Residue frames as qw, qx, qy, qz and C-alpha x, y, z in Angstrom:
[[0.239, 0.149, 0.943, -0.177, 15.77, -8.65, 4.17],
 [0.414, 0.009, -0.382, -0.826, 12.78, -9.09, 1.85],
 [0.238, 0.176, 0.898, -0.327, 9.53, -10.61, 3.02],
 [0.263, -0.152, -0.582, -0.754, 6.40, -11.30, 1.03],
 [0.536, -0.510, -0.635, -0.225, 4.14, -12.17, 3.92],
 [0.146, -0.441, 0.417, -0.781, 3.14, -11.02, 7.36],
 [0.019, -0.141, -0.923, 0.358, 1.65, -12.78, 10.39],
 [0.361, 0.380, 0.355, -0.774, -1.41, -10.63, 9.74],
 [0.434, 0.351, -0.490, -0.670, -1.89, -11.98, 6.22],
 [0.612, 0.084, 0.765, -0.181, -4.19, -14.84, 5.29],
 [0.094, 0.210, -0.700, -0.677, -4.17, -16.12, 1.72],
 [0.126, -0.305, -0.928, -0.171, -7.38, -18.02, 2.41],
 [0.127, 0.349, 0.459, -0.807, -9.45, -15.14, 3.80],
 [0.076, -0.356, -0.703, -0.611, -12.98, -15.04, 2.33],
 [0.082, -0.437, -0.649, 0.617, -14.70, -12.91, 4.94],
 [0.284, 0.464, -0.003, -0.839, -16.10, -10.46, 2.39],
 [0.649, 0.322, 0.689, -0.031, -18.61, -12.42, 0.26],
 [0.497, 0.841, 0.080, -0.196, -18.76, -9.87, -2.56],
 [0.055, 0.793, -0.580, -0.180, -14.97, -9.79, -2.92],
 [0.493, -0.214, 0.842, 0.041, -14.63, -13.58, -2.65],
 [0.664, 0.510, 0.539, -0.090, -17.24, -14.12, -5.37],
 [0.380, 0.892, -0.144, -0.200, -15.63, -11.51, -7.59],
 [0.167, -0.634, 0.738, 0.164, -12.21, -13.15, -7.25],
 [0.619, 0.089, 0.781, 0.001, -13.76, -16.50, -8.19],
 [0.596, 0.737, 0.285, -0.139, -15.25, -14.93, -11.32],
 [0.185, 0.879, -0.403, -0.175, -11.99, -13.26, -12.32],
 [0.419, -0.413, 0.802, 0.102, -10.10, -16.52, -11.75],
 [0.700, 0.368, 0.611, -0.022, -12.39, -18.27, -14.20],
 [0.488, 0.870, 0.044, -0.064, -11.67, -15.59, -16.80],
 [0.299, 0.781, -0.514, 0.191, -7.94, -15.47, -16.03],
 [0.949, -0.260, -0.179, 0.013, -6.80, -18.85, -14.65],
 [0.723, 0.200, -0.266, 0.605, -3.16, -17.70, -14.45],
 [0.096, -0.716, 0.131, -0.679, -3.95, -14.69, -12.23],
 [0.143, 0.175, -0.763, 0.605, -3.17, -14.71, -8.49],
 [0.523, -0.405, -0.410, -0.628, -6.78, -13.88, -7.53],
 [0.642, -0.445, -0.567, 0.263, -6.32, -14.12, -3.75],
 [0.312, -0.944, -0.036, 0.098, -5.70, -11.64, -0.96],
 [0.615, 0.614, -0.247, 0.428, -2.42, -9.95, -1.92],
 [0.724, -0.495, -0.248, 0.411, 0.23, -10.08, 0.83],
 [0.122, -0.956, 0.176, 0.202, 2.40, -7.16, 1.93],
 [0.848, 0.370, -0.035, 0.378, 5.73, -6.93, 0.13],
 [0.209, 0.830, -0.287, 0.429, 9.11, -5.73, 1.29],
 [0.313, 0.337, -0.687, 0.563, 11.39, -5.51, 4.28],
 [0.568, -0.517, -0.640, -0.022, 9.78, -7.10, 7.34],
 [0.483, -0.524, -0.333, 0.616, 11.61, -4.61, 9.58],
 [0.297, 0.511, 0.284, 0.755, 10.95, -1.60, 7.39],
 [0.155, -0.431, -0.391, 0.799, 10.68, 1.88, 8.86],
 [0.317, 0.249, -0.215, -0.890, 8.78, 3.16, 5.81],
 [0.305, 0.305, 0.901, -0.041, 5.40, 1.51, 5.24],
 [0.235, 0.111, -0.345, -0.902, 3.36, 2.50, 2.20],
 [0.349, 0.341, 0.813, -0.320, -0.38, 1.84, 2.33],
 [0.145, -0.010, -0.558, -0.817, -2.35, 1.76, -0.90],
 [0.633, -0.023, 0.071, -0.770, -6.04, 1.18, -1.51],
 [0.855, 0.048, 0.473, -0.206, -6.47, -2.30, -3.01],
 [0.485, -0.136, 0.712, 0.489, -4.99, -4.58, -5.71],
 [0.422, 0.482, -0.248, -0.727, -5.60, -3.63, -9.33],
 [0.904, 0.249, 0.179, -0.298, -7.30, -6.09, -11.67],
 [0.867, 0.451, -0.111, 0.181, -4.36, -6.63, -14.02],
 [0.133, 0.751, -0.508, 0.400, -1.65, -5.51, -11.60],
 [0.218, -0.401, 0.777, -0.432, -1.34, -6.92, -8.10],
 [0.815, 0.060, 0.359, -0.451, -4.34, -9.21, -8.59],
 [0.847, 0.467, -0.244, -0.074, -2.49, -10.78, -11.52],
 [0.467, 0.571, -0.586, 0.336, 1.04, -10.78, -10.13],
 [0.776, -0.455, -0.420, 0.120, 0.37, -11.32, -6.42],
 [0.530, -0.211, -0.213, 0.793, 2.58, -8.38, -5.41],
 [0.023, 0.840, 0.353, -0.411, 1.40, -4.84, -4.57],
 [0.202, 0.879, -0.126, -0.414, 1.60, -2.31, -7.42],
 [0.347, -0.371, 0.755, 0.415, 3.31, -4.83, -9.68],
 [0.276, 0.218, 0.825, 0.442, 2.41, -5.00, -13.34],
 [0.125, 0.815, 0.564, 0.045, -0.01, -2.08, -13.36],
 [0.287, 0.741, 0.088, 0.600, 0.14, 1.60, -14.24],
 [0.442, -0.872, 0.010, -0.212, 0.06, 2.83, -10.64],
 [0.854, -0.390, 0.122, 0.321, 3.28, 0.96, -9.92],
 [0.645, 0.543, 0.048, 0.535, 5.27, 2.85, -12.56],
 [0.006, -0.811, 0.165, -0.562, 5.63, 6.10, -10.63],
 [0.747, -0.633, 0.122, -0.165, 5.75, 4.35, -7.25],
 [0.921, -0.161, 0.144, 0.324, 8.69, 2.05, -7.98],
 [0.526, 0.614, -0.016, 0.588, 10.58, 4.65, -10.02],
 [0.203, -0.830, 0.157, -0.495, 10.41, 6.99, -7.06],
 [0.842, -0.515, 0.157, -0.025, 11.30, 4.35, -4.49],
 [0.867, 0.163, 0.063, 0.466, 14.35, 3.46, -6.56],
 [0.280, 0.761, -0.057, 0.582, 15.38, 7.10, -6.88],
 [0.341, -0.757, 0.280, -0.481, 15.40, 7.53, -3.11],
 [0.146, 0.456, -0.845, 0.238, 17.12, 4.24, -2.32],
 [0.642, -0.122, 0.526, -0.544, 14.14, 2.18, -1.17],
 [0.909, 0.292, 0.234, -0.181, 14.03, -0.19, -4.15],
 [0.580, -0.335, 0.584, 0.459, 16.72, -2.17, -5.94],
 [0.306, 0.230, 0.679, 0.627, 15.07, -1.59, -9.31],
 [0.187, 0.187, 0.025, -0.964, 12.98, 1.18, -10.91],
 [0.620, 0.017, -0.428, -0.657, 10.41, -1.24, -12.31],
 [0.445, -0.087, 0.819, -0.353, 8.27, -3.92, -10.70],
 [0.452, 0.223, -0.599, -0.623, 7.23, -6.30, -13.44],
 [0.805, -0.148, -0.523, -0.238, 6.54, -9.66, -11.79],
 [0.712, -0.657, 0.143, -0.200, 6.72, -11.26, -8.37],
 [0.906, -0.182, 0.211, 0.318, 9.83, -13.21, -9.42],
 [0.515, 0.805, -0.034, 0.294, 11.74, -10.33, -11.06],
 [0.717, 0.009, -0.315, 0.622, 14.28, -10.12, -8.23],
 [0.042, -0.699, 0.035, -0.713, 13.28, -6.66, -7.03],
 [0.550, -0.344, -0.603, 0.465, 14.08, -6.03, -3.36],
 [0.170, -0.881, -0.124, -0.424, 12.82, -3.20, -1.14],
 [0.522, 0.105, -0.491, 0.689, 15.19, -1.64, 1.38],
 [0.072, -0.203, -0.514, 0.830, 13.76, -0.35, 4.68],
 [0.438, 0.126, -0.132, -0.880, 10.38, -0.22, 2.95],
 [0.195, 0.222, 0.955, -0.024, 7.23, -2.33, 2.84],
 [0.348, 0.003, -0.306, -0.886, 4.10, -1.93, 0.73],
 [0.108, 0.298, 0.925, -0.208, 0.63, -3.09, 1.72],
 [0.201, -0.349, -0.468, -0.787, -3.00, -2.22, 1.01],
 [0.412, -0.136, 0.394, -0.810, -5.99, -1.12, 3.06],
 [0.872, 0.148, 0.236, -0.402, -7.98, -3.88, 1.34],
 [0.389, -0.415, 0.778, 0.266, -6.11, -7.03, 0.36],
 [0.504, 0.312, 0.787, 0.169, -8.56, -8.31, -2.29],
 [0.064, 0.094, 0.485, 0.867, -9.46, -6.92, -5.70],
 [0.296, 0.483, 0.572, -0.593, -12.76, -5.00, -5.46],
 [0.429, 0.599, 0.605, 0.302, -15.17, -4.59, -8.40],
 [0.228, 0.875, 0.184, 0.386, -14.49, -1.33, -10.26],
 [0.483, 0.251, -0.393, 0.741, -11.61, -0.69, -7.81],
 [0.319, -0.500, 0.110, -0.798, -14.15, 0.47, -5.21],
 [0.336, -0.145, -0.879, 0.307, -14.26, -1.47, -1.92],
 [0.421, -0.698, -0.385, -0.434, -17.35, -0.99, 0.20],
 [0.239, -0.700, 0.380, -0.556, -17.14, 0.54, 3.67],
 [0.885, -0.343, 0.210, -0.237, -17.89, -2.78, 5.35],
 [0.925, 0.258, -0.110, 0.257, -15.10, -4.47, 3.37],
 [0.282, 0.674, -0.366, 0.576, -12.59, -1.81, 4.37],
 [0.534, -0.593, 0.344, -0.496, -13.65, -2.26, 7.99],
 [0.988, -0.114, 0.075, -0.078, -13.39, -6.07, 7.82],
 [0.811, 0.377, -0.181, 0.409, -9.92, -5.98, 6.26],
 [0.039, -0.859, 0.265, -0.437, -8.72, -3.35, 8.71],
 [0.810, -0.538, 0.225, -0.059, -7.87, -5.98, 11.31],
 [0.888, 0.178, 0.079, 0.417, -5.07, -7.21, 9.04],
 [0.324, 0.720, -0.098, 0.606, -3.72, -3.70, 8.62],
 [0.494, -0.785, 0.162, -0.336, -4.03, -3.11, 12.37],
 [0.929, -0.292, 0.149, 0.172, -1.94, -6.22, 13.04],
 [0.714, 0.425, 0.022, 0.556, 0.71, -5.06, 10.58],
 [0.101, 0.767, -0.097, 0.626, 0.93, -1.53, 11.93],
 [0.681, -0.709, 0.024, -0.183, 0.79, -2.50, 15.60],
 [0.904, -0.197, 0.073, 0.372, 4.20, -4.13, 15.27],
 [0.477, 0.728, -0.041, 0.490, 5.89, -1.03, 13.85],
 [0.613, -0.249, -0.331, 0.673, 8.79, 0.37, 15.87],
 [0.143, -0.847, -0.180, 0.480, 9.12, 3.88, 17.26],
 [0.110, -0.606, 0.371, 0.695, 9.92, 6.36, 14.52],
 [0.426, 0.264, 0.791, 0.351, 8.21, 4.50, 11.69],
 [0.232, 0.351, -0.155, -0.894, 6.95, 6.59, 8.78],
 [0.444, 0.410, 0.796, -0.014, 3.67, 5.59, 7.14],
 [0.109, 0.238, -0.363, -0.895, 2.80, 6.92, 3.69],
 [0.463, 0.448, 0.709, -0.286, -0.90, 6.73, 2.84],
 [0.072, -0.016, 0.603, 0.795, -1.81, 6.83, -0.84],
 [0.307, -0.397, -0.561, -0.658, -5.24, 8.45, -0.99],
 [0.442, -0.421, 0.207, -0.764, -8.02, 9.28, 1.43],
 [0.913, -0.209, -0.208, -0.281, -9.24, 5.71, 1.99],
 [0.763, 0.130, -0.467, 0.428, -5.73, 4.51, 2.86],
 [0.050, 0.431, -0.360, 0.826, -5.31, 7.52, 5.16],
 [0.652, -0.373, 0.094, -0.653, -8.53, 6.72, 7.01],
 [0.938, -0.060, -0.338, -0.048, -7.70, 3.01, 7.16],
 [0.529, 0.281, -0.521, 0.608, -4.34, 3.76, 8.79],
 [0.240, -0.407, 0.329, -0.817, -5.98, 5.94, 11.42],
 [0.846, -0.244, -0.078, -0.468, -8.60, 3.29, 12.15],
 [0.869, 0.104, -0.449, 0.179, -5.95, 0.57, 12.35],
 [0.400, 0.241, -0.503, 0.727, -4.00, 2.60, 14.92],
 [0.286, -0.517, -0.718, 0.368, -7.07, 3.29, 17.06],
 [0.002, -0.240, -0.058, 0.969, -7.78, 6.85, 15.95],
 [0.489, 0.631, 0.459, -0.389, -11.07, 8.20, 14.66],
 [0.641, 0.382, 0.479, 0.462, -11.11, 8.24, 10.88],
 [0.197, 0.872, 0.183, 0.410, -11.49, 12.02, 10.90],
 [0.624, -0.665, -0.085, 0.402, -8.85, 12.63, 13.60],
 [0.285, -0.491, 0.361, 0.739, -6.47, 14.05, 10.99],
 [0.598, 0.691, 0.143, -0.380, -7.60, 15.55, 7.68],
 [0.762, 0.137, 0.444, 0.451, -6.18, 14.09, 4.49],
 [0.273, 0.928, -0.080, -0.240, -4.21, 16.50, 2.32],
 [0.854, 0.397, -0.090, 0.325, -1.50, 15.83, -0.22],
 [0.440, 0.520, -0.362, 0.636, 1.89, 16.37, 1.41],
 [0.516, -0.707, 0.101, -0.472, 0.44, 16.62, 4.91],
 [0.428, 0.233, -0.775, 0.402, 2.43, 15.35, 7.90],
 [0.675, -0.563, -0.115, -0.462, 0.62, 13.99, 10.95],
 [0.091, 0.425, -0.791, 0.431, 2.39, 13.18, 14.20],
 [0.795, -0.293, -0.417, -0.329, 0.91, 10.01, 15.69],
 [0.704, -0.632, 0.275, -0.172, 1.48, 8.19, 18.96],
 [0.886, -0.235, 0.318, 0.243, 4.63, 6.18, 19.73],
 [0.267, -0.591, 0.436, 0.624, 6.77, 8.41, 17.56],
 [0.485, 0.311, 0.724, 0.378, 5.09, 7.33, 14.34],
 [0.130, 0.484, -0.105, -0.859, 4.48, 9.81, 11.54],
 [0.539, 0.494, 0.679, 0.064, 1.82, 9.64, 8.83],
 [0.000, 0.373, -0.341, -0.863, 2.36, 11.36, 5.49],
 [0.603, 0.543, 0.514, -0.278, -0.34, 11.73, 2.85],
 [0.054, -0.305, 0.577, 0.755, -0.12, 11.62, -0.93],
 [0.729, 0.353, -0.049, -0.584, -2.61, 11.45, -3.72],
 [0.842, -0.002, 0.536, 0.059, -2.74, 7.92, -5.07],
 [0.073, -0.506, 0.606, 0.610, -0.38, 7.32, -8.00],
 [0.628, 0.400, 0.661, -0.095, -3.24, 6.01, -10.16],
 [0.404, 0.283, 0.554, 0.671, -3.45, 6.41, -13.92],
 [0.001, -0.856, -0.462, -0.232, -6.28, 8.94, -13.51],
 [0.383, -0.872, -0.056, 0.300, -4.38, 11.12, -11.03],
 [0.507, -0.383, 0.396, 0.663, -1.13, 11.14, -12.98],
 [0.351, 0.373, 0.609, 0.606, -2.70, 11.63, -16.42],
 [0.063, -0.892, -0.387, -0.224, -4.88, 14.50, -15.20],
 [0.409, 0.414, -0.321, 0.747, -1.79, 15.85, -13.40],
 [0.595, -0.736, -0.088, -0.311, -3.58, 15.98, -10.11],
 [0.737, -0.559, 0.311, 0.218, -0.40, 14.16, -9.07],
 [0.538, 0.768, -0.346, 0.017, 2.81, 14.97, -10.91],
 [0.843, 0.111, -0.374, 0.371, 6.12, 13.18, -10.65],
 [0.217, 0.458, -0.357, 0.784, 7.54, 16.20, -8.83],
 [0.569, -0.495, 0.103, -0.649, 4.69, 16.22, -6.32],
 [0.958, -0.213, -0.169, -0.087, 5.06, 12.54, -5.52],
 [0.709, 0.260, -0.372, 0.541, 8.84, 12.71, -5.29],
 [0.067, -0.584, 0.286, -0.757, 8.53, 15.62, -2.87],
 [0.774, -0.453, 0.075, -0.436, 6.45, 13.52, -0.47],
 [0.965, -0.023, -0.188, 0.180, 8.75, 10.49, -0.66],
 [0.443, 0.483, -0.345, 0.671, 11.72, 12.80, -0.13],
 [0.406, -0.599, 0.233, -0.650, 10.02, 14.07, 3.04],
 [0.947, -0.273, -0.033, -0.165, 9.58, 10.49, 4.22],
 [0.828, 0.232, -0.271, 0.433, 13.24, 9.70, 3.55],
 [0.163, 0.574, -0.321, 0.736, 14.42, 12.84, 5.30],
 [0.664, -0.545, 0.107, -0.501, 12.21, 12.06, 8.28],
 [0.980, -0.137, -0.112, 0.088, 13.80, 8.63, 8.62],
 [0.640, 0.395, -0.279, 0.596, 17.30, 10.06, 8.27],
 [0.167, -0.676, 0.241, -0.676, 16.66, 12.55, 11.06],
 [0.757, -0.454, 0.260, -0.392, 15.82, 9.69, 13.40],
 [0.928, 0.201, -0.295, 0.103, 18.45, 7.17, 12.29]]
């Protein structure tokens, strides 16, 4: 089953004035871009939930689907396909027919932020959407946070203090209700080109997530 929306998602949300104004400006420059809060994408009953930071200007903000059409999505979707979570190794457009299996992708902040940097208040405001998404997860769900901000947003959404568990690439955190949180560096252009995150490093984390799910299936 593939779902592009969630009860927690609102396409009309404009609660963050700076983000709303920025989206209006980008829409004027690029009338064909999505330029709205980007909904979660994937299997509504997924046991693997990947949480990124926010939509990219010419990626998800253009296509309307997380990590679709931008550089960060290259490694992500290649890896998901390798481990059986995606029907295709590339995510090009929202209508390209790609389907996620037992996997859903969302963001800590649903709207494009200027310079890809959401403010603390914006992360906090958007966290209620993430909290609603994560609260419905079944026992044994694996959450993969891409980067420190996503890691902290997941903890906040689940009622933990943001510093309850320290972020570290490849770290595994046992949460309440049988849920597990894994951390990875974000698969951004900067991280992959500087080799802070290599293909092997990212695949190792996704393999851990897959193996975790298989142990509890």
